[in-house]
C-alpha distance (Angstrom), angle and dihedral (degrees) to the residues before:
residue distance angle dihedral
M1 . . .
T2 3.79 . .
D3 3.78 134.4 .
S4 3.78 136.0 -177.6
T5 3.80 91.4 -74.5
T6 3.82 94.4 57.3
P7 3.82 112.3 90.2
T8 3.79 116.9 -135.8
A9 3.79 126.6 -142.5
V10 3.79 131.8 -171.4
V11 3.81 113.2 -147.9
T12 3.80 121.2 -179.7
G13 3.78 122.5 -153.2
G14 3.79 91.9 28.8
S15 3.81 101.5 154.0
Q16 3.80 98.7 83.7
G17 3.79 146.3 -5.6
L18 3.78 120.5 18.0
G19 3.79 92.0 -11.8
L20 3.79 95.1 58.4
A21 3.80 92.4 41.7
T22 3.80 89.2 52.6
V23 3.80 94.0 47.0
T24 3.80 89.9 50.6
E25 3.80 94.4 51.3
L26 3.81 93.9 44.3
V27 3.80 90.2 53.9
R28 3.80 89.9 49.5
A29 3.81 88.1 51.4
G30 3.81 91.6 55.6
W31 3.80 102.8 -95.3
H32 3.77 128.4 135.5
V33 3.80 106.7 -133.5
V34 3.78 129.1 -155.1
T35 3.77 106.0 -162.5
T36 3.76 138.3 174.2
A37 3.81 144.9 -169.0
R38 3.78 134.2 164.6
D39 3.82 97.0 -115.2
V40 3.81 104.7 74.3
D41 3.80 95.3 -168.4
R42 3.80 94.0 49.0
L43 3.81 91.5 45.9
N44 3.78 94.3 49.2
T45 3.81 92.8 45.4
A46 3.81 92.7 47.7
T47 3.81 94.5 50.3
A48 3.82 100.6 33.0
S49 3.80 94.2 100.1
L50 3.79 95.2 43.9
P51 3.80 118.8 95.2
S52 3.77 121.0 -143.1
V53 3.81 96.1 29.0
T54 3.79 127.5 129.4
A55 3.81 108.2 -160.8
V56 3.80 114.7 -160.2
A57 3.79 112.0 177.3
G58 3.79 119.0 -149.8
D59 3.78 147.9 96.8
V60 3.82 117.3 -68.5
A61 3.81 87.9 -147.5
D62 3.83 88.4 65.5
P63 3.84 113.0 90.9
A64 3.81 92.9 -150.9
H65 3.79 90.8 53.6
R66 3.79 92.3 50.2
S67 3.80 89.3 52.2
A68 3.80 89.5 50.8
L69 3.82 91.0 53.0
A70 3.81 92.3 50.8
A71 3.81 90.6 47.8
A72 3.81 91.5 48.9
A73 3.80 91.1 52.3
A74 3.81 91.6 49.5
E75 3.81 90.4 57.4
H76 3.81 92.8 63.9
G77 3.80 124.4 73.8
N78 3.79 110.9 -54.8
G79 3.78 93.7 -22.2
A80 3.78 128.3 -102.4
S81 3.80 120.1 -11.7
L82 3.79 92.3 171.2
V83 3.78 139.4 29.9
I84 3.80 121.7 -171.8
H85 3.79 114.4 -165.9
N86 3.78 99.3 -153.1
A87 3.81 103.2 142.1
S88 3.80 110.2 105.2
E89 3.78 139.0 174.8
L90 3.81 116.6 -141.7
G91 3.79 97.1 -170.3
R92 3.79 126.1 -142.5
S93 3.79 120.4 1.8
P94 2.96 120.3 -120.9
M95 3.78 84.4 39.4
P96 3.81 113.6 -121.3
S97 3.78 128.0 -138.2
L98 3.79 118.0 -104.2
A99 3.81 89.8 -106.7
T100 3.80 90.1 66.7
Y101 3.81 101.9 23.7
P102 3.83 109.5 138.6
I103 3.79 106.5 -122.1
E104 3.80 93.6 -144.7
S105 3.81 88.5 57.2
L106 3.80 90.8 48.2
E107 3.79 90.3 51.1
R108 3.81 89.7 54.1
V109 3.82 91.2 50.0
Y110 3.80 91.4 53.7
A111 3.81 92.9 42.4
V112 3.81 91.5 57.7
N113 3.80 101.6 31.5
V114 3.81 101.7 39.5
I115 3.80 114.2 11.7
A116 3.81 97.9 40.9
P117 3.83 96.4 53.9
L118 3.80 91.5 53.4
A119 3.79 93.4 40.8
L120 3.82 90.7 52.5
T121 3.80 93.6 44.1
Q122 3.80 92.0 54.4
P123 3.83 97.5 66.1
L124 3.81 90.2 38.8
L125 3.81 94.3 53.1
P126 3.84 96.2 89.6
Q127 3.81 89.7 53.9
L128 3.81 93.9 43.5
R129 3.81 93.1 48.0
A130 3.80 92.5 48.0
N131 3.81 88.6 54.0
A132 3.83 97.7 40.2
G133 3.77 83.4 -119.4
C134 3.78 141.2 -179.5
V135 3.80 135.6 -113.9
I136 3.81 119.0 -159.5
A137 3.80 121.7 -174.8
I138 3.81 116.3 -167.0
S139 3.79 108.4 -128.5
S140 3.81 133.4 177.5
D141 3.77 141.4 -137.9
A142 3.81 83.8 -113.3
A143 3.81 84.3 77.0
T144 3.80 90.5 64.6
E145 3.83 103.8 32.7
P146 3.84 126.4 59.1
Y147 3.80 98.3 -131.6
P148 3.82 112.7 -179.8
G149 3.79 110.4 -112.3
W150 3.78 93.7 24.4
G151 3.80 95.1 92.5
G152 3.79 93.3 121.5
Y153 3.78 104.3 39.9
G154 3.81 98.1 33.9
P155 3.81 98.5 55.0
S156 3.81 90.2 43.4
K157 3.81 88.4 59.5
V158 3.81 90.3 47.2
A159 3.79 87.6 55.6
L160 3.80 91.2 46.5
D161 3.81 91.2 50.6
H162 3.79 92.6 51.9
L163 3.79 93.2 43.1
T164 3.81 88.3 52.1
A165 3.80 91.8 48.8
I166 3.80 91.8 52.0
L167 3.80 91.3 47.0
G168 3.79 88.3 54.2
A169 3.80 91.5 49.9
E170 3.79 91.3 49.4
H171 3.81 94.0 46.6
P172 3.80 110.3 42.0
E173 3.80 88.7 163.7
L174 3.83 87.8 70.8
R175 3.79 133.2 58.5
V176 3.80 107.2 -124.7
Y177 3.78 119.3 -173.6
S178 3.78 141.9 177.6
F179 3.79 108.6 -150.5
D180 3.80 121.7 -160.6
P181 3.82 107.3 -161.2
G182 3.81 95.9 -174.1
D183 3.80 124.2 -136.2
M184 3.80 115.7 -21.6
N185 3.78 137.3 178.8
T186 3.81 97.5 -108.9
A187 3.78 137.1 139.3
M188 3.80 90.6 -109.0
H189 3.79 92.8 50.8
Q190 3.80 89.0 49.0
A191 3.81 89.5 52.4
A192 3.79 88.3 54.6
F193 3.80 89.4 56.7
P194 3.82 105.2 33.8
G195 3.77 113.9 -166.8
E196 3.81 94.0 11.5
D197 3.79 126.3 115.1
I198 3.81 107.9 -116.6
S199 3.80 95.9 167.9
D200 3.80 89.6 116.7
R201 3.81 90.7 69.3
P202 3.82 116.9 98.1
D203 3.77 118.9 -94.3
P204 3.83 112.2 -109.4
V205 3.80 91.2 -118.2
T206 3.81 88.8 67.5
V207 3.82 90.4 59.6
V208 3.80 97.2 51.4
P209 3.84 95.3 79.7
A210 3.81 89.7 61.2
L211 3.80 90.5 48.4
L212 3.81 91.7 50.5
R213 3.78 90.1 45.7
L214 3.79 88.5 57.5
L215 3.79 91.3 47.3
R216 3.81 92.1 52.0
S217 3.79 94.9 43.8
D218 3.78 130.6 92.4
L219 3.80 92.0 -133.6
P220 3.80 114.4 144.2
S221 3.79 119.9 -105.3
G222 3.80 110.9 -78.6
R223 3.79 146.4 95.7
Y224 3.80 119.3 -51.6
R225 3.80 134.9 179.2
A226 3.79 122.0 -139.7
A227 3.81 88.3 -131.6
D228 3.82 90.4 61.3
L229 3.80 96.2 47.8
T230 3.78 96.1 86.8
E231 3.77 127.7 169.1
A232 3.78 86.8 -92.7
A233 3.82 92.1 64.3
P234 3.83 117.2 102.8
A235 3.82 110.8 -78.8
């Protein structure tokens, strides 16, 4: 049950990995969370034990689904104060070189990683502006390093970073961040390295404190790495 004092967040990709870890911690911190993922069973199972969660399964690349998320947020308290664009598309696995990258796969990567975050932010903007809210787009070090094989995902995160920076410049009344969580032990990261043991990567839950630190800070809009958001950063 929410009221006007309960802040509302929209978190995409909330059925596993960093998304689910973030949803869980936001709920513990007193937020109502509207979250989404494509796999309805996985989403419902992942969030079943969490109070104050509205789970709306669907594809963020679908305009009707994005409208449903914005409408769901508007039904709680004063609407969304926060949107976290966490849902991402890796592309083909194993990841092909640019010379052989299937264009239809590349189009899907950009649809999810670049177009969908903006297209979801647009209908949420009236709610975010009314609440002096925050937009956080989950980035990657693949946006800053030219890793071979990452020619789909990496440039899509470059585009997302720059889109986020421009959104921040156009909306000084909001805090607009790109957040680079660093390597994590997630299903998507495993898909990027099929057959390899990635168990040495940090669990997503260990990254969430840095993300929440950014959310609670008064840092100016911009791009931030989890590794740089130490305990000494503004809280």
